Kinemage of the C-alpha trace (Angstrom):
@kinemage 1
@onewidth
@group {chain A} dominant
@subgroup {mainchain}
@vectorlist {calphas} color= white
{ca met a 1} P -11.426 21.829 -2.391
{ca thr a 2} L -11.511 18.639 -4.486
{ca val a 3} L -13.377 15.729 -2.887
{ca val a 4} L -12.773 12.282 -4.373
{ca lys a 5} L -15.960 10.258 -4.803
{ca asn a 6} L -15.073 8.032 -7.730
{ca val a 7} L -11.777 6.199 -8.252
{ca cys a 8} L -10.582 4.302 -11.304
{ca cys a 9} L -7.552 2.020 -11.220
{ca ile a 10} L -6.004 1.078 -14.565
{ca gly a 11} L -4.334 -2.295 -14.055
{ca ala a 12} L -5.718 -5.248 -12.081
{ca gly a 13} L -2.387 -6.790 -11.125
{ca tyr a 14} L -0.457 -7.373 -7.901
{ca val a 15} L -0.488 -3.671 -6.991
{ca gly a 16} L -3.733 -2.277 -8.383
{ca gly a 17} L -6.005 -5.121 -7.314
{ca pro a 18} L -5.132 -5.358 -3.594
{ca thr a 19} L -4.500 -1.606 -3.159
{ca cys a 20} L -7.829 -0.480 -4.550
{ca ala a 21} L -9.732 -3.366 -2.955
{ca val a 22} L -8.537 -2.151 0.451
{ca leu a 23} L -9.326 1.449 -0.539
{ca ala a 24} L -12.921 0.396 -1.316
{ca tyr a 25} L -13.079 -1.655 1.893
{ca lys a 26} L -12.025 1.307 4.036
{ca cys a 27} L -13.884 4.013 2.083
{ca pro a 28} L -17.489 2.846 1.621
{ca asp a 29} L -18.422 6.368 0.454
{ca ile a 30} L -16.082 6.085 -2.567
{ca lys a 31} L -16.866 4.052 -5.689
{ca val a 32} L -13.788 2.123 -6.883
{ca thr a 33} L -13.585 0.559 -10.347
{ca ile a 34} L -10.559 -1.554 -11.270
{ca val a 35} L -10.142 -1.956 -15.021
{ca asp a 36} L -7.914 -4.085 -17.193
{ca leu a 37} L -7.819 -5.012 -20.876
{ca ser a 38} L -7.473 -8.698 -19.997
{ca glu a 39} L -10.943 -10.239 -20.006
{ca ala a 40} L -9.620 -13.393 -18.321
{ca arg a 41} L -8.077 -11.421 -15.454
{ca ile a 42} L -11.234 -9.371 -14.849
{ca ala a 43} L -13.352 -12.547 -15.009
{ca ala a 44} L -11.101 -14.059 -12.332
{ca trp a 45} L -11.511 -10.986 -10.096
{ca asn a 46} L -15.284 -11.367 -10.475
{ca ser a 47} L -15.168 -15.093 -9.635
{ca asp a 48} L -14.760 -17.097 -6.429
{ca his a 49} L -11.131 -17.861 -7.360
{ca leu a 50} L -9.200 -14.581 -7.434
{ca pro a 51} L -6.190 -14.338 -9.803
{ca ile a 52} L -3.841 -13.326 -6.965
{ca tyr a 53} L -3.143 -15.137 -3.706
{ca glu a 54} L -2.587 -12.871 -0.716
{ca pro a 55} L -3.619 -13.721 2.855
{ca gly a 56} L -6.763 -11.704 3.657
{ca leu a 57} L -7.417 -10.550 0.071
{ca asp a 58} L -10.468 -12.778 -0.461
{ca glu a 59} L -12.208 -11.392 2.618
{ca val a 60} L -11.599 -7.775 1.571
{ca val a 61} L -12.768 -8.286 -2.030
{ca phe a 62} L -15.827 -10.363 -1.174
{ca ala a 63} L -16.904 -7.832 1.485
{ca cys a 64} L -17.269 -4.939 -0.966
{ca arg a 65} L -17.381 -6.379 -4.493
{ca asp a 66} L -20.477 -5.226 -6.384
{ca lys a 67} L -21.207 -2.731 -3.587
{ca asn a 68} L -18.588 -0.024 -4.053
{ca leu a 69} L -15.864 -2.185 -5.663
{ca phe a 70} L -16.173 -3.184 -9.307
{ca phe a 71} L -13.964 -4.998 -11.811
{ca ser a 72} L -14.455 -4.185 -15.495
{ca thr a 73} L -12.917 -4.226 -18.962
{ca asn a 74} L -14.725 -0.993 -19.867
{ca val a 75} L -11.690 1.217 -19.417
{ca asp a 76} L -13.114 4.295 -21.123
{ca ala a 77} L -16.281 4.462 -19.025
{ca ala a 78} L -14.306 4.134 -15.793
{ca ile a 79} L -11.899 6.909 -16.851
{ca gln a 80} L -14.731 9.259 -17.758
{ca glu a 81} L -16.549 8.678 -14.469
{ca ala a 82} L -13.535 8.969 -12.155
{ca asp a 83} L -12.343 11.982 -10.171
{ca leu a 84} L -9.030 10.242 -9.489
{ca ile a 85} L -7.239 7.644 -11.632
{ca phe a 86} L -4.517 5.311 -10.407
{ca val a 87} L -2.153 4.167 -13.175
{ca ser a 88} L -1.020 0.780 -11.909
{ca val a 89} L 0.236 -0.999 -14.996
{ca asn a 90} L 3.291 -3.206 -15.428
{ca thr a 91} L 6.703 -1.547 -15.844
{ca pro a 92} L 9.010 -4.455 -16.733
{ca thr a 93} L 12.716 -4.094 -17.391
{ca lys a 94} L 13.399 -3.426 -21.079
{ca lys a 95} L 14.531 -6.504 -22.997
{ca ser a 96} L 15.923 -4.628 -26.009
{ca gly a 97} L 16.915 -1.192 -27.201
{ca met a 98} L 18.471 1.628 -25.196
{ca gly a 99} L 18.841 0.674 -21.545
{ca ala a 100} L 18.042 -3.004 -22.184
{ca gly a 101} L 18.390 -5.085 -19.041
{ca met a 102} L 18.266 -2.042 -16.739
{ca ala a 103} L 15.793 0.665 -17.731
{ca ala a 104} L 12.065 0.299 -17.102
{ca asp a 105} L 9.840 -0.214 -20.123
{ca leu a 106} L 7.259 2.570 -19.817
{ca ala a 107} L 5.183 1.533 -22.841
{ca tyr a 108} L 2.198 0.511 -20.685
{ca val a 109} L 2.391 3.714 -18.628
{ca glu a 110} L 2.457 5.819 -21.794
{ca ser a 111} L -0.403 3.839 -23.339
{ca ala a 112} L -2.570 4.294 -20.227
{ca thr a 113} L -1.728 8.015 -20.073
{ca arg a 114} L -2.646 8.536 -23.729
{ca arg a 115} L -5.918 6.689 -23.153
{ca ile a 116} L -6.784 9.008 -20.262
{ca ala a 117} L -6.045 12.084 -22.388
{ca glu a 118} L -8.087 10.717 -25.275
{ca val a 119} L -11.298 9.833 -23.428
{ca ala a 120} L -11.426 12.165 -20.385
{ca lys a 121} L -14.197 14.760 -20.622
{ca ser a 122} L -13.498 16.499 -17.299
{ca ser a 123} L -10.522 17.378 -15.110
{ca lys a 124} L -8.798 14.452 -13.361
{ca ile a 125} L -6.220 13.691 -10.722
{ca val a 126} L -3.864 11.120 -12.261
{ca val a 127} L -1.769 9.104 -9.817
{ca glu a 128} L 1.278 7.091 -10.855
{ca lys a 129} L 1.094 3.960 -8.717
{ca ser a 130} L 3.427 1.793 -10.801
{ca thr a 131} L 7.091 1.719 -9.835
{ca val a 132} L 8.649 4.149 -12.270
{ca pro a 133} L 11.980 5.919 -12.854
{ca cys a 134} L 12.459 9.511 -11.741
{ca arg a 135} L 10.770 12.180 -13.860
{ca thr a 136} L 8.130 9.799 -15.292
{ca ala a 137} L 5.429 12.105 -13.937
{ca gln a 138} L 6.792 14.877 -16.130
{ca ser a 139} L 6.466 12.639 -19.188
{ca met a 140} L 2.884 11.780 -18.219
{ca arg a 141} L 2.083 15.461 -17.717
{ca thr a 142} L 3.508 16.359 -21.130
{ca ile a 143} L 1.410 13.646 -22.837
{ca leu a 144} L -1.780 14.667 -21.022
{ca glu a 145} L -1.380 18.373 -21.764
{ca ala a 146} L -0.484 17.768 -25.421
{ca asn a 147} L -3.513 15.564 -26.036
{ca ser a 148} L -6.278 17.332 -24.156
{ca thr a 149} L -8.352 20.490 -24.447
{ca pro a 150} L -7.496 23.624 -22.414
{ca glu a 151} L -10.636 23.431 -20.245
{ca ile a 152} L -9.616 20.003 -18.897
{ca gln a 153} L -6.940 20.092 -16.203
{ca phe a 154} L -4.814 17.120 -15.185
{ca asp a 155} L -2.887 17.037 -11.915
{ca ile a 156} L -0.189 14.374 -11.600
{ca leu a 157} L 0.629 12.734 -8.269
{ca ser a 158} L 3.187 10.094 -7.326
{ca asn a 159} L 1.927 7.539 -4.797
{ca pro a 160} L 4.363 4.592 -4.806
{ca glu a 161} L 3.412 1.317 -3.149
{ca phe a 162} L 5.546 -0.189 -0.408
{ca leu a 163} L 3.892 -3.603 -0.233
{ca ala a 164} L 5.604 -6.858 0.659
{ca glu a 165} L 3.989 -9.785 -1.108
{ca gly a 166} L 2.609 -12.240 1.403
{ca thr a 167} L 1.705 -9.398 3.782
{ca ala a 168} L 0.219 -6.942 1.263
{ca ile a 169} L -3.225 -6.678 2.867
{ca lys a 170} L -1.724 -6.216 6.313
{ca asp a 171} L 0.642 -3.588 4.867
{ca leu a 172} L -2.265 -1.755 3.233
{ca leu a 173} L -4.485 -1.825 6.307
{ca asn a 174} L -1.692 -0.675 8.606
{ca pro a 175} L 1.060 0.962 6.500
{ca asp a 176} L 4.362 2.250 7.864
{ca arg a 177} L 3.817 5.288 5.678
{ca val a 178} L 1.872 6.513 2.686
{ca leu a 179} L 3.911 8.714 0.362
{ca ile a 180} L 2.246 11.263 -1.920
{ca gly a 181} L 4.321 13.488 -4.181
{ca ala a 182} L 2.976 16.480 -6.114
{ca leu a 183} L 4.121 19.451 -8.127
{ca gln a 184} L 4.391 22.316 -5.677
{ca thr a 185} L 1.773 24.440 -7.425
{ca glu a 186} L -1.604 25.526 -6.065
{ca ser a 187} L -3.522 22.914 -8.064
{ca gly a 188} L -0.867 20.254 -7.408
{ca ile a 189} L -1.080 20.755 -3.645
{ca glu a 190} L -4.895 20.739 -3.804
{ca ala a 191} L -4.811 17.394 -5.644
{ca gln a 192} L -2.285 16.083 -3.113
{ca asn a 193} L -4.598 17.049 -0.241
{ca ala a 194} L -7.526 15.317 -1.946
{ca leu a 195} L -5.595 12.026 -1.988
{ca val a 196} L -4.438 12.613 1.600
{ca asp a 197} L -8.128 12.823 2.577
{ca val a 198} L -8.792 9.458 0.907
{ca tyr a 199} L -6.026 7.693 2.818
{ca thr a 200} L -6.861 9.309 6.162
{ca his a 201} L -10.160 7.417 6.121
{ca trp a 202} L -8.069 4.757 7.874
{ca val a 203} L -4.381 5.793 7.992
{ca pro a 204} L -3.274 8.142 10.812
{ca lys a 205} L -2.437 11.524 9.296
{ca glu a 206} L 1.097 11.520 10.722
{ca arg a 207} L 1.871 8.454 8.571
{ca val a 208} L 0.852 10.213 5.352
{ca ile a 209} L 3.970 11.935 4.013
{ca thr a 210} L 3.720 14.656 1.384
{ca thr a 211} L 6.727 15.533 -0.790
{ca asn a 212} L 7.536 16.935 -4.188
{ca leu a 213} L 7.043 14.622 -7.179
{ca trp a 214} L 10.677 13.727 -7.710
{ca ser a 215} L 11.373 12.852 -4.062
{ca ser a 216} L 8.380 10.508 -4.077
{ca glu a 217} L 9.482 8.740 -7.254
{ca leu a 218} L 13.074 8.304 -6.038
{ca ser a 219} L 12.039 7.198 -2.517
{ca lys a 220} L 10.452 4.015 -3.869
{ca leu a 221} L 13.597 2.995 -5.759
{ca ala a 222} L 15.783 4.005 -2.816
{ca ala a 223} L 13.792 1.988 -0.253
{ca asn a 224} L 13.868 -1.203 -2.338
{ca ala a 225} L 17.552 -0.746 -3.185
{ca met a 226} L 18.474 -0.383 0.492
{ca leu a 227} L 16.423 -3.435 1.503
{ca ala a 228} L 17.982 -5.533 -1.270
{ca gln a 229} L 21.411 -4.238 -0.264
{ca arg a 230} L 20.906 -5.665 3.248
{ca ile a 231} L 19.987 -9.065 1.815
{ca ser a 232} L 23.030 -9.097 -0.470
{ca ser a 233} L 25.203 -8.017 2.458
{ca ile a 234} L 24.137 -10.917 4.678
{ca asn a 235} L 24.350 -13.299 1.705
{ca ala a 236} L 27.938 -12.169 1.059
{ca leu a 237} L 28.680 -12.882 4.720
{ca ser a 238} L 27.019 -16.307 4.414
{ca ala a 239} L 29.768 -17.354 1.988
{ca ile a 240} L 32.397 -16.288 4.535
{ca cys a 241} L 30.511 -18.156 7.274
{ca glu a 242} L 30.570 -21.394 5.302
{ca ala a 243} L 34.294 -21.023 4.655
{ca thr a 244} L 35.249 -20.193 8.239
{ca gly a 245} L 32.811 -22.199 10.358
{ca ala a 246} L 30.880 -19.155 11.562
{ca asp a 247} L 27.076 -19.481 11.728
{ca val a 248} L 25.242 -16.904 9.624
{ca asp a 249} L 22.193 -17.003 11.930
{ca glu a 250} L 24.374 -16.159 14.913
{ca val a 251} L 26.203 -13.415 13.024
{ca ala a 252} L 22.903 -11.897 11.851
{ca phe a 253} L 21.434 -12.103 15.358
{ca ala a 254} L 24.444 -10.313 16.846
{ca cys a 255} L 24.356 -7.592 14.166
{ca gly a 256} L 20.600 -7.197 14.463
{ca lys a 257} L 20.875 -6.387 18.163
{ca asp a 258} L 22.662 -3.167 17.207
{ca thr a 259} L 19.854 -0.584 17.327
{ca arg a 260} L 21.516 1.312 14.497
{ca leu a 261} L 20.999 -1.716 12.248
{ca gly a 262} L 17.955 -3.633 13.472
{ca ser a 263} L 17.213 -7.264 12.658
{ca lys a 264} L 14.984 -7.021 9.575
{ca phe a 265} L 16.219 -8.241 6.179
{ca leu a 266} L 19.245 -9.964 7.713
{ca lys a 267} L 18.079 -13.503 6.875
{ca ala a 268} L 20.515 -15.274 4.577
{ca ser a 269} L 18.960 -17.142 1.667
{ca val a 270} L 19.565 -18.474 -1.795
{ca gly a 271} L 18.796 -14.974 -3.082
{ca phe a 272} L 16.067 -12.344 -3.274
{ca gly a 273} L 13.398 -12.371 -5.947
{ca gly a 274} L 10.080 -10.699 -6.670
{ca ser a 275} L 8.966 -8.013 -9.060
{ca cys a 276} L 10.585 -5.052 -7.320
{ca phe a 277} L 14.072 -5.450 -5.891
{ca gln a 278} L 16.102 -6.359 -8.945
{ca lys a 279} L 14.049 -4.197 -11.294
{ca asp a 280} L 14.258 -1.144 -9.046
{ca ile a 281} L 17.987 -1.490 -8.412
{ca leu a 282} L 18.627 -1.796 -12.145
{ca asn a 283} L 16.484 1.303 -12.686
{ca leu a 284} L 18.683 3.087 -10.174
{ca val a 285} L 21.813 1.818 -11.954
{ca tyr a 286} L 20.505 3.051 -15.290
{ca leu a 287} L 19.540 6.427 -13.827
{ca ser a 288} L 23.025 6.796 -12.320
{ca lys a 289} L 24.652 6.017 -15.652
{ca gln a 290} L 22.393 8.492 -17.448
{ca leu a 291} L 23.388 11.142 -14.900
{ca asn a 292} L 27.071 10.328 -15.556
{ca leu a 293} L 27.623 8.853 -12.095
{ca pro a 294} L 29.487 5.620 -12.967
{ca glu a 295} L 30.769 4.953 -9.440
{ca val a 296} L 27.238 5.220 -8.026
{ca ala a 297} L 25.973 2.895 -10.763
{ca ala a 298} L 28.710 0.335 -10.010
{ca tyr a 299} L 27.921 0.464 -6.276
{ca trp a 300} L 24.251 -0.441 -6.738
{ca glu a 301} L 24.936 -2.909 -9.552
{ca gln a 302} L 27.069 -4.951 -7.153
{ca val a 303} L 23.940 -5.693 -5.083
{ca val a 304} L 22.447 -7.506 -8.086
{ca ile a 305} L 25.756 -9.199 -8.924
{ca met a 306} L 25.941 -10.548 -5.365
{ca asn a 307} L 22.380 -11.875 -5.636
{ca glu a 308} L 23.205 -13.801 -8.820
{ca tyr a 309} L 26.445 -15.053 -7.254
{ca gln a 310} L 24.518 -16.453 -4.284
{ca lys a 311} L 22.235 -18.488 -6.556
{ca lys a 312} L 25.114 -19.819 -8.654
{ca arg a 313} L 27.117 -20.629 -5.507
{ca phe a 314} L 24.195 -22.639 -4.138
{ca val a 315} L 23.944 -24.654 -7.367
{ca arg a 316} L 27.713 -25.306 -7.410
{ca asn a 317} L 27.541 -26.596 -3.836
{ca ile a 318} L 24.708 -28.991 -4.735
{ca ile a 319} L 26.551 -30.393 -7.754
{ca ser a 320} L 29.867 -30.804 -5.920
{ca thr a 321} L 28.172 -32.471 -2.955
{ca leu a 322} L 26.392 -34.921 -5.258
{ca phe a 323} L 29.791 -36.256 -6.399
{ca asn a 324} L 30.243 -33.593 -9.111
{ca thr a 325} L 27.382 -34.759 -11.298
{ca ile a 326} L 23.599 -34.584 -11.215
{ca thr a 327} L 23.062 -36.172 -14.639
{ca asn a 328} L 19.896 -38.333 -14.489
{ca lys a 329} L 19.619 -37.715 -10.761
{ca lys a 330} L 16.259 -36.643 -9.375
{ca ile a 331} L 16.294 -33.289 -7.568
{ca ala a 332} L 13.187 -32.412 -5.540
{ca val a 333} L 12.674 -28.648 -5.435
{ca leu a 334} L 10.372 -27.515 -2.632
{ca gly a 335} L 8.957 -24.111 -3.479
{ca phe a 336} L 8.746 -22.122 -6.693
{ca ala a 337} L 7.254 -18.781 -5.559
{ca phe a 338} L 9.866 -16.150 -4.753
{ca lys a 339} L 8.714 -16.103 -1.107
{ca lys a 340} L 6.079 -17.735 1.079
{ca asp a 341} L 2.430 -16.649 1.193
{ca thr a 342} L 2.312 -15.546 -2.437
{ca gly a 343} L 1.863 -17.231 -5.790
{ca asp a 344} L 4.150 -14.682 -7.466
{ca thr a 345} L 7.141 -16.219 -9.230
{ca arg a 346} L 8.741 -13.124 -10.773
{ca glu a 347} L 12.552 -13.274 -10.441
{ca ser a 348} L 12.199 -16.314 -8.174
{ca ala a 349} L 15.509 -17.973 -7.262
{ca ala a 350} L 13.848 -21.293 -8.135
{ca ile a 351} L 13.804 -20.357 -11.827
{ca thr a 352} L 17.577 -19.861 -11.973
{ca leu a 353} L 18.295 -22.986 -9.932
{ca ile a 354} L 16.020 -25.270 -11.940
{ca lys a 355} L 17.307 -23.999 -15.283
{ca asp a 356} L 20.833 -24.791 -14.084
{ca phe a 357} L 19.737 -28.266 -12.950
{ca ile a 358} L 18.197 -28.927 -16.378
{ca gln a 359} L 21.416 -27.754 -18.060
{ca glu a 360} L 23.201 -30.399 -15.982
{ca asn a 361} L 20.713 -33.046 -17.263
{ca ala a 362} L 19.062 -33.619 -13.906
{ca arg a 363} L 15.444 -34.710 -13.486
{ca val a 364} L 13.617 -32.045 -11.467
{ca ala a 365} L 10.463 -32.614 -9.405
{ca ile a 366} L 8.803 -29.382 -8.263
{ca tyr a 367} L 6.200 -28.778 -5.581
{ca asp a 368} L 4.758 -25.406 -4.565
{ca pro a 369} L 1.440 -25.081 -2.703
{ca lys a 370} L 0.246 -21.982 -4.591
{ca val a 371} L 1.944 -21.813 -7.996
{ca glu a 372} L 0.030 -23.356 -10.902
{ca ala a 373} L 1.797 -25.861 -13.171
{ca gln a 374} L 1.232 -23.672 -16.244
{ca gln a 375} L 2.995 -20.766 -14.540
{ca ile a 376} L 5.993 -22.974 -13.731
{ca tyr a 377} L 6.281 -24.146 -17.332
{ca met a 378} L 5.974 -20.561 -18.565
{ca asp a 379} L 8.724 -19.334 -16.222
{ca leu a 380} L 11.085 -22.131 -17.226
{ca ser a 381} L 10.445 -21.720 -20.958
{ca glu a 382} L 13.087 -20.300 -23.236
{ca pro a 383} L 11.777 -17.555 -25.572
{ca gly a 384} L 11.407 -18.629 -29.184
{ca val a 385} L 11.665 -22.369 -28.534
{ca val a 386} L 8.815 -24.315 -30.151
{ca asp a 387} L 6.940 -26.846 -27.971
{ca thr a 388} L 8.851 -25.669 -24.910
{ca gln a 389} L 6.516 -27.412 -22.472
{ca lys a 390} L 6.997 -30.766 -24.202
{ca gln a 391} L 10.744 -30.265 -23.991
{ca leu a 392} L 10.541 -29.312 -20.320
{ca glu a 393} L 8.361 -32.298 -19.458
{ca lys a 394} L 11.292 -34.554 -20.334
{ca asn a 395} L 13.184 -33.125 -17.355
{ca val a 396} L 10.506 -31.513 -15.180
{ca gln a 397} L 7.741 -33.080 -13.103
{ca ile a 398} L 5.129 -30.906 -11.354
{ca cys a 399} L 4.017 -32.591 -8.140
{ca gln a 400} L 1.014 -32.284 -5.827
{ca ser a 401} L 2.920 -32.718 -2.568
{ca ala a 402} L 6.403 -32.579 -1.073
{ca tyr a 403} L 6.243 -36.350 -0.570
{ca glu a 404} L 5.556 -36.981 -4.270
{ca ala a 405} L 8.410 -34.665 -5.267
{ca ala a 406} L 10.892 -36.339 -2.899
{ca asp a 407} L 9.957 -39.932 -3.731
{ca gly a 408} L 12.988 -41.551 -5.354
{ca ala a 409} L 14.953 -38.294 -5.226
{ca asp a 410} L 18.692 -38.040 -4.685
{ca ala a 411} L 18.376 -34.610 -3.098
{ca val a 412} L 15.745 -32.272 -1.654
{ca val a 413} L 16.317 -28.545 -2.167
{ca ile a 414} L 14.285 -26.024 -0.130
{ca val a 415} L 13.952 -22.846 -2.172
{ca thr a 416} L 10.841 -21.134 -0.740
{ca glu a 417} L 10.266 -20.718 2.996
{ca trp a 418} L 6.700 -22.073 3.075
{ca asp a 419} L 5.787 -23.004 6.650
{ca glu a 420} L 4.675 -26.462 5.543
{ca phe a 421} L 8.297 -27.317 4.660
{ca arg a 422} L 9.443 -26.895 8.288
{ca asp a 423} L 10.572 -30.036 10.071
{ca asp a 424} L 7.708 -29.749 12.570
{ca gln a 425} L 5.176 -29.690 9.702
{ca leu a 426} L 6.597 -32.170 7.188
{ca asp a 427} L 7.346 -35.812 8.002
{ca tyr a 428} L 11.003 -35.879 7.009
{ca ser a 429} L 11.390 -39.473 8.229
{ca lys a 430} L 8.838 -40.493 5.594
{ca ile a 431} L 10.674 -38.423 2.969
{ca tyr a 432} L 14.018 -39.969 3.932
{ca thr a 433} L 12.623 -43.499 3.616
{ca gly a 434} L 11.516 -42.868 0.040
{ca met a 435} L 14.750 -41.260 -1.177
{ca asn a 436} L 17.848 -42.736 -2.764
{ca lys a 437} L 20.758 -43.077 -0.330
{ca pro a 438} L 22.753 -41.177 0.632
{ca ala a 439} L 19.843 -38.755 0.929
{ca phe a 440} L 20.910 -35.122 0.601
{ca leu a 441} L 18.982 -32.060 1.765
{ca phe a 442} L 19.964 -28.491 0.869
{ca asp a 443} L 18.288 -25.741 2.865
{ca gly a 444} L 18.403 -22.424 0.988
{ca arg a 445} L 16.114 -20.653 3.473
{ca leu a 446} L 17.437 -21.517 6.967
{ca leu a 447} L 14.124 -23.299 7.514
{ca val a 448} L 14.873 -26.659 9.117
{ca asn a 449} L 16.703 -27.997 12.155
{ca ala a 450} L 19.710 -29.514 10.428
{ca gln a 451} L 20.854 -31.528 13.454
{ca lys a 452} L 17.427 -33.168 13.772
{ca leu a 453} L 17.455 -34.151 10.089
{ca arg a 454} L 21.001 -35.488 10.335
{ca gln a 455} L 19.824 -37.785 13.110
{ca ile a 456} L 17.217 -39.155 10.695
{ca gly a 457} L 20.035 -39.890 8.245
{ca phe a 458} L 20.071 -36.931 5.880
{ca lys a 459} L 23.266 -35.337 4.629
{ca val a 460} L 22.307 -31.709 5.270
{ca ser a 461} L 23.807 -28.543 3.828
{ca val a 462} L 22.456 -25.212 5.093
{ca ile a 463} L 23.262 -21.893 3.478
{ca gly a 464} L 25.644 -19.846 5.632
{ca lys a 465} L 26.553 -22.769 7.919
{ca asn a 466} L 29.481 -25.174 7.932
{ca glu a 467} L 28.609 -28.783 8.771
{ca leu a 468} L 32.160 -29.508 9.880
{ca ala a 469} L 31.918 -26.709 12.443
{ca gly a 470} L 29.204 -28.698 14.228
{ca thr a 471} L 26.489 -26.152 13.576
{ca ala a 472} L 22.855 -27.132 13.438
């Protein structure tokens, strides 16, 4: 039976870095090497300031780095040494060509697979860790077999991640489930069992689920699609709540008490973001279209449409409340990450909102406790525009605190649910004093006590709640 003693992870991003750091932390008998072509990223992983913010990540990395956890740019050496290789590279949505805007771009996956085939001198277990469309493992297998010698055997496994950013380390240390898919051949099942043995160093065996390859690949897309569907469902209801005087928090609470539904992912907001939900749903839409299932494709596509509608609806409400114009008005945006406890900004609702504010000629002041200014400018940049940052700086100010952002503002907009933006953490009386009057506050995350802020003097608008209905 295969025993894994040496692991290589290709890709030192949001998935590969934390996942394999925890693997090293929990498996001191296994050597783990995380490789990436980016020298700057690897240097950051080897420094005191890691390139990713996740609660608990620093402690895990610092506990085992340079003991059995290593970060390197020497991809070939790590591949040659490894028994098992995680492919954890980026799979962004294609921007052009067939399937543009929906299909996953598998260029990085293919490049990593070809590299493995080219440099491997012994048999390997290759694990797709990136979120990929169905049947990607078959493509990887074809590439590996076509570019290797007969005496070297490659077994392909699917081991999708189910991490929530902000709780990734907690999710890795105590996962709901670990899913491992394999070809149902003798060697495939042996490889599957080898990875099961790695995870059962710390995960109870009953939580490690083994399936065929295709079920594993589809389960990742299906789980994210269903979670996003719940968010879009409650967001659709939030629009009805605002129009009727119902309170979306009360509606969600009542629905969540139904044991068939449960309460998770029923929090209305300005919209979901992150690297997974939209990308995975669009992958599912594209797959459905390719399989000639147009009704299925339309069903899942509506989840994304509803998410975009929620963001646009929020912007329209802000503009109409501010007397139908925000030209030259200062809008303080609190939060730029797509959710609290992460510095990740991919598909963040803040990007859409701020771009719309700039289109309306507003002045935007942004504060986020974890997102670097350069990242904000990059996310707001328009491709192909020269000196984009200089153009943005005419309308955008990056601030060091919520108080700086709100000083002289006409409106405060809460976009990320950072705890420090709560009314028991932030001095909203101080913020109110420094704002233009009337002072407007728009809560896109159901974060503050609206009634309390109205008593200070704010004109408060909360997503999914109708002020005229007397809700707080």
